[in-house]
Backbone as CSV, one residue per row, in Angstrom:
resi,resn,N_x,N_y,N_z,CA_x,CA_y,CA_z,C_x,C_y,C_z
1,MET,-7.790,-19.242,-29.560,-8.782,-18.655,-28.981,-10.101,-19.789,-28.846
2,PHE,-10.050,-20.605,-29.589,-11.170,-21.585,-29.665,-10.840,-22.316,-28.497
3,SER,-9.736,-23.098,-28.108,-9.217,-24.121,-26.992,-9.721,-23.180,-25.637
4,ILE,-9.569,-21.663,-25.786,-9.603,-21.196,-24.514,-11.427,-21.282,-24.171
5,GLN,-12.191,-20.690,-25.332,-13.436,-21.045,-25.223,-13.860,-22.113,-24.756
6,LYS,-13.528,-23.248,-25.329,-13.798,-24.384,-25.098,-13.507,-25.052,-23.837
7,SER,-12.452,-24.309,-23.359,-12.123,-24.912,-21.931,-13.147,-24.020,-20.911
8,CYS,-13.510,-22.962,-21.242,-14.676,-22.238,-20.333,-15.855,-23.078,-20.597
9,GLU,-16.211,-23.483,-21.667,-17.420,-24.057,-21.709,-17.343,-25.442,-20.902
10,LEU,-16.394,-26.164,-21.107,-16.243,-27.347,-20.024,-16.297,-27.090,-18.882
11,SER,-15.586,-26.137,-18.290,-15.706,-25.590,-16.770,-17.334,-25.359,-16.539
12,LYS,-17.858,-24.742,-17.469,-19.455,-24.534,-17.324,-20.069,-25.609,-16.885
13,GLU,-19.867,-26.555,-17.927,-20.664,-27.897,-18.010,-20.398,-28.817,-16.652
14,ARG,-19.014,-28.727,-16.257,-18.712,-29.558,-15.026,-19.359,-28.859,-13.763
15,LEU,-19.514,-27.488,-13.967,-20.253,-26.778,-12.599,-21.640,-26.869,-12.687
16,ASP,-22.316,-27.189,-13.901,-23.679,-27.438,-13.896,-24.168,-28.698,-13.455
17,ALA,-23.033,-29.557,-13.268,-23.121,-31.020,-12.818,-23.143,-30.996,-11.365
18,PHE,-22.231,-30.031,-10.683,-22.280,-30.059,-9.324,-22.712,-28.509,-8.771
19,PRO,-24.110,-28.534,-8.460,-24.809,-27.012,-8.034,-24.147,-26.626,-7.002
20,GLU,-23.638,-27.277,-6.039,-22.921,-26.615,-4.745,-21.709,-26.222,-5.276
21,ALA,-20.877,-26.693,-5.890,-19.652,-26.187,-6.584,-19.897,-24.901,-7.420
22,LYS,-20.892,-25.058,-8.129,-21.219,-23.681,-9.060,-21.831,-22.426,-7.922
23,ASN,-22.320,-22.766,-6.906,-22.669,-21.750,-5.939,-21.191,-21.308,-5.343
24,HIS,-20.226,-22.133,-4.965,-19.304,-21.595,-4.294,-18.429,-20.951,-5.215
25,PHE,-18.365,-21.124,-6.581,-17.687,-20.401,-7.478,-18.026,-18.921,-7.741
26,LYS,-19.685,-18.882,-7.697,-20.016,-17.687,-7.631,-19.875,-16.714,-6.336
27,GLU,-19.891,-17.450,-5.123,-19.507,-16.655,-3.998,-17.863,-16.166,-4.000
28,ASP,-17.146,-17.020,-4.492,-15.782,-16.856,-4.420,-15.471,-15.529,-5.630
29,GLU,-16.210,-15.657,-6.563,-15.980,-14.460,-7.727,-16.844,-13.299,-7.160
30,GLU,-17.868,-13.314,-6.614,-18.408,-12.115,-5.985,-17.499,-11.480,-4.598
31,GLU,-16.918,-12.226,-4.001,-15.881,-11.935,-3.279,-14.789,-11.230,-3.791
32,GLU,-14.248,-11.626,-4.798,-13.138,-11.090,-5.541,-13.619,-9.773,-6.079
33,HIS,-14.700,-9.635,-6.823,-15.544,-8.430,-7.046,-15.460,-7.345,-5.893
34,PHE,-15.666,-7.791,-4.907,-16.053,-7.054,-3.782,-14.607,-6.467,-3.583
35,SER,-13.718,-7.338,-3.289,-12.466,-6.924,-2.864,-11.774,-5.928,-3.872
36,TYR,-11.964,-6.303,-4.996,-11.548,-5.142,-6.297,-12.239,-3.689,-5.845
37,ALA,-13.598,-3.670,-5.500,-14.312,-2.514,-5.533,-13.859,-1.765,-4.044
38,MET,-13.428,-2.471,-3.152,-12.936,-1.899,-1.731,-11.453,-1.315,-2.487
39,GLN,-10.703,-1.874,-3.186,-9.331,-1.604,-3.451,-9.751,-0.189,-4.362
40,LEU,-10.521,0.102,-5.286,-10.880,1.045,-5.693,-11.237,2.300,-5.034
41,VAL,-12.148,2.003,-3.845,-12.642,2.776,-3.030,-11.601,3.400,-1.845
42,THR,-10.719,2.634,-1.812,-9.428,3.134,-0.806,-8.320,3.342,-1.661
43,SER,-8.262,3.547,-2.928,-7.082,3.740,-3.496,-6.148,5.263,-3.347
44,ALA,-7.158,6.086,-2.696,-6.367,7.436,-2.555,-5.607,7.042,-1.196
45,ALA,-5.903,6.317,-0.460,-4.927,5.822,0.734,-3.729,5.612,0.378
46,GLN,-3.493,4.663,-0.611,-2.246,4.452,-0.612,-1.245,5.216,-0.907
47,PRO,-1.262,6.207,-2.018,-0.289,7.012,-2.452,-0.256,8.051,-1.094
48,MET,-1.231,8.429,-0.438,-1.057,9.220,0.724,-0.363,8.654,2.072
49,VAL,-0.249,7.545,2.057,0.387,6.822,3.096,1.840,6.806,2.790
50,LEU,2.032,6.384,1.327,3.421,6.186,0.810,4.167,7.637,0.948
51,LEU,3.458,8.805,0.726,4.017,9.707,1.002,4.227,10.295,2.245
52,ALA,3.759,9.901,3.126,3.622,10.167,4.674,4.826,9.177,5.155
53,ALA,4.860,7.967,4.495,6.221,7.477,5.021,7.578,7.878,4.416
54,ILE,7.251,8.537,3.023,8.547,8.907,2.793,9.038,10.319,3.503
55,ARG,8.127,11.198,3.742,8.272,12.321,4.559,8.660,12.029,6.097
56,LEU,8.475,10.753,6.475,8.922,10.498,7.762,10.096,9.599,7.840
57,ASP,10.584,9.596,6.617,11.881,8.904,6.444,12.024,7.337,6.838
58,VAL,10.586,6.952,6.670,10.733,5.191,6.966,11.399,4.503,6.223
59,PHE,11.702,4.598,4.882,12.514,3.927,3.811,13.851,4.455,4.295
60,GLU,14.446,5.382,4.604,15.906,5.648,4.909,16.178,5.120,6.185
61,ILE,15.142,4.965,7.066,15.423,4.537,8.541,15.710,3.059,8.156
62,ILE,14.868,2.163,7.854,14.919,0.919,7.306,16.136,0.543,6.412
63,ALA,16.498,1.494,5.538,17.693,1.237,4.550,18.918,1.504,5.393
64,ARG,18.998,2.302,6.219,20.391,2.732,7.273,20.506,1.410,8.117
65,ALA,19.460,0.668,8.368,19.742,-0.420,9.501,20.465,-1.550,8.531
66,GLY,20.534,-1.619,7.194,21.298,-2.463,6.528,20.590,-3.302,5.818
67,PRO,21.310,-4.040,4.631,20.423,-4.764,3.886,19.937,-5.853,4.480
68,GLY,18.657,-6.074,4.121,17.839,-7.280,4.616,17.329,-6.996,6.005
69,ALA,17.477,-5.878,6.521,16.990,-5.351,7.987,15.450,-5.411,8.014
70,GLN,14.907,-5.799,9.386,13.530,-5.682,9.434,13.302,-5.015,10.646
71,LEU,12.439,-3.898,10.718,12.653,-3.266,12.139,10.953,-3.131,12.478
72,SER,10.936,-3.377,13.748,9.411,-3.062,14.259,9.081,-1.508,14.054
73,PRO,7.714,-1.215,14.469,7.410,0.011,14.321,7.918,0.876,15.375
74,SER,7.991,0.273,16.610,8.653,0.982,17.588,10.222,1.395,17.557
75,GLU,10.875,0.399,16.802,12.129,0.743,16.286,12.331,2.112,15.185
76,ILE,11.364,1.833,14.261,11.198,3.076,13.335,10.707,4.332,14.025
77,ALA,9.598,4.240,14.748,9.225,5.557,15.702,10.337,6.036,16.352
78,ALA,11.025,5.162,17.061,12.185,5.812,17.856,13.145,6.839,16.915
79,ASN,13.193,6.419,15.576,13.950,7.373,14.922,13.359,8.363,13.881
80,VAL,11.943,8.554,14.283,11.139,9.889,13.670,10.767,10.861,14.721
81,SER,11.096,12.171,14.308,11.087,13.317,15.137,9.497,13.179,15.392
82,SER,9.063,12.718,16.435,7.580,12.736,16.905,7.508,13.051,18.302
83,GLU,6.280,13.668,18.781,6.103,13.925,20.153,4.629,12.977,20.509
84,ASN,4.256,12.399,19.647,2.951,11.469,19.640,3.414,10.251,20.521
85,PRO,2.806,9.871,21.570,3.174,8.641,22.255,2.510,7.388,21.474
86,ASN,1.819,7.791,20.601,1.303,6.562,19.594,1.730,6.534,18.208
87,ALA,3.163,7.061,18.109,3.417,7.122,16.777,3.740,5.760,16.243
88,ALA,4.242,4.669,17.193,4.269,3.403,16.864,3.317,2.718,16.333
89,ALA,2.178,2.931,16.973,0.985,2.071,16.696,0.271,2.760,15.257
90,MET,0.369,4.116,15.078,0.056,4.824,13.822,1.021,4.155,12.658
91,LEU,2.129,4.366,12.800,3.203,3.709,11.845,2.935,2.250,11.497
92,ASP,2.554,1.593,12.496,2.258,-0.103,12.165,0.977,0.053,11.261
93,ARG,0.032,0.796,11.506,-1.157,0.719,10.211,-0.771,1.038,9.216
94,MET,0.230,2.182,9.106,0.848,2.585,7.712,1.536,1.416,7.208
95,LEU,2.387,1.082,7.904,3.375,0.076,7.343,2.860,-1.208,6.922
96,ARG,1.722,-1.685,7.523,0.841,-2.838,7.128,-0.043,-2.458,6.008
97,LEU,-0.391,-1.142,5.655,-1.121,-1.049,4.292,0.159,-0.997,3.334
98,LEU,1.255,-0.506,3.618,2.520,-0.392,2.257,2.926,-2.126,2.420
99,ALA,2.804,-2.882,3.438,3.146,-4.417,3.003,2.121,-4.847,2.187
100,SER,0.909,-4.581,2.282,-0.335,-5.131,1.643,-0.143,-4.722,-0.074
101,TYR,0.500,-3.743,-0.318,0.892,-3.282,-1.595,2.454,-4.036,-2.033
102,SER,3.056,-4.575,-1.330,4.248,-5.233,-1.460,5.135,-4.030,-1.492
103,VAL,5.205,-2.987,-1.103,6.184,-1.851,-1.022,7.281,-2.228,0.145
104,LEU,6.707,-2.996,1.389,7.393,-3.244,2.312,7.265,-4.967,2.518
105,THR,8.068,-5.352,3.020,7.736,-6.848,3.722,7.249,-6.793,5.128
106,CYS,6.579,-7.881,5.463,5.898,-7.908,6.691,6.201,-9.266,7.469
107,SER,6.873,-9.605,8.403,6.972,-10.646,9.256,6.838,-10.580,10.742
108,VAL,6.712,-11.616,11.332,6.013,-11.606,12.674,7.409,-12.296,13.448
109,ALA,7.727,-11.486,14.209,9.106,-11.811,15.225,8.732,-12.005,16.578
110,THR,9.561,-12.730,17.071,9.068,-12.635,18.746,10.190,-11.904,19.364
111,ASP,9.533,-11.056,20.389,10.325,-10.061,21.217,10.337,-10.814,22.506
112,VAL,11.406,-10.835,22.945,11.523,-11.371,24.401,11.889,-10.507,25.698
113,ASP,10.916,-10.229,26.422,11.249,-9.102,27.454,12.365,-9.908,28.500
114,GLY,13.449,-9.277,28.818,14.291,-9.766,29.675,14.269,-9.809,30.881
115,ASP,13.472,-9.272,31.501,13.029,-9.242,33.150,11.897,-10.544,33.272
116,HIS,11.147,-10.687,32.362,9.821,-11.713,32.588,9.964,-12.675,31.760
117,GLU,10.841,-12.755,30.556,10.850,-13.913,29.588,9.462,-13.966,28.748
118,ILE,8.763,-12.992,28.983,7.601,-12.943,28.011,7.875,-12.759,26.472
119,GLN,7.070,-13.592,25.745,7.289,-13.628,24.311,6.285,-12.953,23.583
120,THR,6.375,-11.859,22.999,5.452,-11.227,22.532,5.625,-11.035,20.891
121,PRO,4.621,-11.725,20.114,4.576,-11.597,18.570,4.581,-10.208,18.332
122,THR,5.739,-9.385,17.477,5.664,-8.267,16.774,5.832,-8.253,15.529
123,ARG,5.363,-7.485,14.656,5.304,-7.195,13.148,6.749,-6.571,13.084
124,VAL,7.550,-6.984,12.097,8.630,-6.256,11.799,8.709,-6.058,10.500
125,TYR,9.224,-5.135,9.848,9.048,-4.625,8.325,10.308,-4.372,7.656
126,GLY,10.702,-4.761,6.366,11.576,-4.517,5.750,11.271,-3.675,4.371
127,LEU,12.625,-3.555,3.695,12.355,-3.096,2.343,12.004,-4.038,1.370
128,ALA,10.719,-3.883,0.478,10.673,-4.988,-0.536,11.340,-4.167,-1.738
129,PRO,11.597,-5.208,-2.954,12.394,-4.685,-3.976,11.945,-3.220,-4.580
130,VAL,10.544,-3.156,-4.672,10.158,-1.810,-5.249,10.403,-0.634,-4.174
131,ALA,10.730,-0.622,-3.041,11.166,0.408,-2.049,12.325,0.993,-2.374
132,LYS,13.374,0.491,-3.157,14.319,0.843,-3.559,14.558,2.245,-4.241
133,PHE,13.048,2.331,-4.935,12.548,3.543,-5.601,12.276,4.715,-4.793
134,PHE,12.256,4.530,-3.406,11.646,5.542,-2.717,12.827,5.831,-1.564
135,VAL,14.258,5.223,-1.844,15.134,5.464,-0.838,16.132,6.540,-1.725
136,GLN,16.361,7.443,-0.958,17.337,8.316,-1.585,18.669,7.842,-1.615
137,ASN,19.356,7.379,-3.050,20.554,6.736,-3.206,21.482,7.741,-3.750
138,LYS,22.030,8.226,-3.280,23.116,9.475,-3.820,24.385,8.646,-4.179
139,THR,24.810,7.686,-3.634,26.124,7.066,-3.661,25.945,6.282,-5.023
140,LYS,25.147,5.775,-5.314,25.035,4.748,-6.593,24.593,5.552,-7.787
141,GLY,24.158,6.866,-7.901,23.772,7.436,-8.826,22.350,7.262,-9.002
142,GLY,21.456,6.387,-8.235,20.354,5.965,-8.432,19.318,7.237,-8.296
143,GLY,17.988,7.331,-8.799,17.113,8.094,-8.596,16.174,7.863,-7.727
144,SER,15.444,8.550,-6.952,14.173,8.361,-6.015,12.848,8.719,-6.652
145,LEU,11.783,8.161,-6.662,10.826,8.512,-7.156,9.882,9.642,-6.007
146,SER,10.591,9.750,-4.764,9.932,10.423,-3.801,9.368,11.635,-4.250
147,SER,10.021,12.492,-4.745,9.950,13.881,-5.263,8.798,14.034,-6.260
148,LEU,8.680,13.123,-7.492,7.429,12.872,-8.076,6.378,12.571,-7.541
149,LEU,6.491,11.863,-6.512,5.212,11.458,-5.702,4.657,12.486,-4.989
150,ALA,5.493,13.477,-4.264,4.970,14.803,-3.668,4.731,15.517,-4.669
151,LEU,5.232,15.750,-5.870,4.541,16.556,-6.772,3.010,16.054,-7.286
152,LEU,2.969,14.900,-7.398,1.563,14.685,-7.885,0.618,14.353,-6.738
153,GLN,0.843,14.125,-5.572,0.172,14.324,-4.215,-0.363,15.744,-3.692
154,ASP,0.693,16.701,-4.240,0.361,18.092,-3.758,-1.025,18.546,-4.034
155,LYS,-1.348,19.492,-3.089,-2.639,19.956,-2.952,-3.290,20.592,-4.198
156,VAL,-2.274,21.258,-4.875,-2.645,22.022,-6.121,-3.334,21.154,-7.153
157,PHE,-2.364,20.026,-7.320,-3.128,18.919,-8.397,-4.290,18.310,-7.737
158,ILE,-4.106,17.865,-6.402,-5.457,17.026,-5.943,-6.564,18.011,-6.178
159,ASP,-6.639,19.104,-5.815,-7.819,20.149,-5.903,-8.294,20.187,-7.224
160,SER,-7.530,19.889,-8.356,-7.849,19.727,-9.838,-8.821,18.650,-9.991
161,TRP,-8.574,17.444,-9.274,-9.146,16.209,-9.209,-10.810,16.614,-8.712
162,TYR,-10.923,17.215,-7.897,-11.991,17.409,-7.137,-13.037,18.345,-8.279
163,GLN,-12.455,18.757,-9.278,-13.264,19.533,-10.159,-13.633,18.989,-11.369
164,LEU,-12.929,17.691,-11.568,-13.389,17.082,-12.853,-14.964,16.801,-13.155
165,GLU,-15.758,16.373,-11.982,-17.041,16.178,-12.411,-17.573,17.797,-12.814
166,ASP,-17.593,18.676,-12.227,-18.070,19.982,-12.670,-17.582,20.395,-14.067
167,ALA,-16.185,20.106,-14.525,-15.670,20.413,-15.764,-16.368,19.633,-16.771
168,VAL,-16.719,18.404,-16.392,-17.662,17.548,-17.384,-18.940,18.307,-17.611
169,ARG,-19.635,18.639,-16.410,-21.018,19.237,-16.401,-21.246,20.333,-16.790
170,LYS,-19.945,21.497,-16.527,-20.534,22.795,-16.841,-19.377,23.332,-17.939
171,GLY,-18.277,22.743,-18.043,-17.506,22.969,-18.878,-15.947,23.557,-18.181
172,GLY,-14.817,24.018,-19.241,-13.782,24.308,-18.586,-12.808,23.188,-18.233
173,ASP,-11.417,23.558,-17.690,-10.560,22.459,-17.138,-10.508,22.239,-15.834
174,PRO,-10.400,21.335,-15.391,-10.452,21.126,-14.007,-9.355,22.286,-13.093
175,PHE,-8.090,22.256,-13.564,-7.158,23.187,-12.682,-7.475,24.684,-12.854
176,HIS,-8.334,24.909,-13.912,-8.580,26.477,-13.936,-9.775,26.538,-12.902
177,ARG,-10.527,25.505,-12.897,-11.886,25.646,-11.977,-11.574,25.666,-10.714
178,ALA,-10.458,24.802,-10.270,-9.877,24.925,-8.927,-9.249,26.245,-8.457
179,HIS,-8.391,26.517,-9.358,-7.447,27.757,-9.095,-7.615,29.011,-9.923
180,GLY,-8.690,29.221,-10.462,-8.825,30.246,-11.558,-7.776,30.797,-12.639
């Protein structure tokens, strides 16, 4: 423990010798804290997007394309039952969020239009290692966490969380406050 404290003290001494470095360090630290605060504020989005992706069979669609497959949002949308002409764009936003949490991989590929030879950069998505826990794997005896996620994100459970503050202030447990 002493060597760690000593190391930190030396770091602070070095920063004191260079005021501009000290300010830069504080800015980086502040930016890191803000990023974490934003992650906390938006933390409800990740499981809801994950659940929607499961219900839309996104993981199954990518898995069926084969090991190491990377599909564009348009290719995935073509396999999703949807009447929405903007489904691919909406999926792309969801897929980017899942990639930011390393649930999916994201790369940029160049799509060549056969008629005009126009090269358009397109994001393509694949299954990251953690995604295997959201693919139904009936042949190898593996289990999926999809059902557990659906249970934990169910409205009955979520409504209970909205009652947590009142349970602390007025008593009772959140579940009974929400559902009687």
